[in-house]
C-alpha positions as CSV (number, residue, x, y, z in Angstrom):
1,M,102.7,106.7,96.0
2,I,101.4,106.3,92.6
3,V,100.7,102.8,91.3
4,W,101.6,103.3,87.6
5,D,101.4,99.3,86.6
6,S,99.0,96.1,88.5
7,E,97.6,93.2,87.2
8,I,94.0,91.2,88.8
9,A,95.3,88.3,91.2
10,K,94.8,85.2,88.8
11,N,95.5,82.9,92.1
12,L,92.6,84.2,94.0
13,R,92.7,82.7,97.6
14,V,90.2,83.0,100.4
15,Y,91.3,84.8,103.4
16,E,89.2,85.3,106.7
17,G,88.8,88.5,108.0
18,R,89.6,90.2,105.2
19,I,90.4,93.6,105.4
20,Q,90.5,95.9,102.2
21,G,93.6,97.7,101.4
22,R,96.2,94.8,103.6
23,I,99.1,93.6,102.4
24,A,99.0,89.7,101.4
25,V,101.7,88.7,99.7
26,V,105.2,89.9,99.1
27,H,106.4,89.0,96.0
28,K,110.0,90.2,95.3
29,K,110.9,91.6,92.3
30,Y,107.3,91.3,90.7
31,G,104.8,93.4,93.0
32,V,102.5,93.6,96.3
33,E,99.2,91.5,96.5
34,V,96.9,93.7,98.1
35,L,93.1,92.5,99.4
36,T,90.5,94.2,97.8
37,G,87.0,93.9,98.7
38,D,86.1,90.3,96.5
39,G,89.9,89.1,95.9
40,S,93.2,91.3,95.4
41,I,95.3,93.0,92.9
42,I,99.2,92.4,92.7
43,I,100.6,96.7,92.4
44,K,103.4,96.2,90.5
45,N,105.3,99.5,89.4
46,I,104.9,102.5,91.6
47,H,105.7,106.1,91.4
48,Y,107.2,106.9,95.2
49,E,109.8,109.6,96.7
50,D,110.3,110.6,93.4
51,K,111.2,107.6,91.7
52,E,109.9,104.9,89.6
53,I,110.4,101.0,91.3
54,N,108.7,98.2,91.8
55,A,106.3,97.7,94.8
56,S,108.4,95.4,96.8
57,E,110.8,97.8,96.9
58,V,108.9,100.0,99.0
59,I,106.3,97.5,100.6
60,T,108.4,94.6,102.4
61,S,106.3,93.4,105.4
62,V,102.7,92.1,105.2
63,K,102.1,93.6,108.4
64,K,101.1,96.9,106.5
65,T,97.5,97.8,105.2
66,L,97.2,100.5,102.2
67,G,95.1,103.4,102.5
68,I,93.4,105.4,105.5
69,S,92.3,103.5,108.4
70,I,89.4,104.9,110.7
71,V,91.7,105.3,113.4
72,E,93.7,107.3,111.7
73,I,91.0,109.5,110.1
74,Y,89.9,109.6,113.6
75,E,93.8,110.9,115.2
76,T,93.9,113.1,112.5
77,L,90.6,115.2,112.8
78,M,91.5,115.5,117.2
79,K,94.5,116.9,116.2
80,F,93.3,119.0,113.6
81,L,90.7,120.2,116.4
82,E,92.6,120.6,119.1
83,Q,95.0,122.8,116.9
84,Q,91.8,125.2,116.4
85,K,91.6,125.8,120.4
């Protein structure tokens, strides 16, 4: 996914247990609000699977987190090490 257009969220909300990369709000046909270290950013237009589309068409749930988690890194590393045996 390549982000082509984004903006800093104007109405900053306070979130308990802030997780960077966590989807906070899906604004249909506008974009997806994603938590950052000290606020949030709205990802609007993206390049995804050879198409340029609005992020809300791809990211439709607030149960997602963008980026790679420590668990994913660990699992990927373990698979790689297992293949090396």
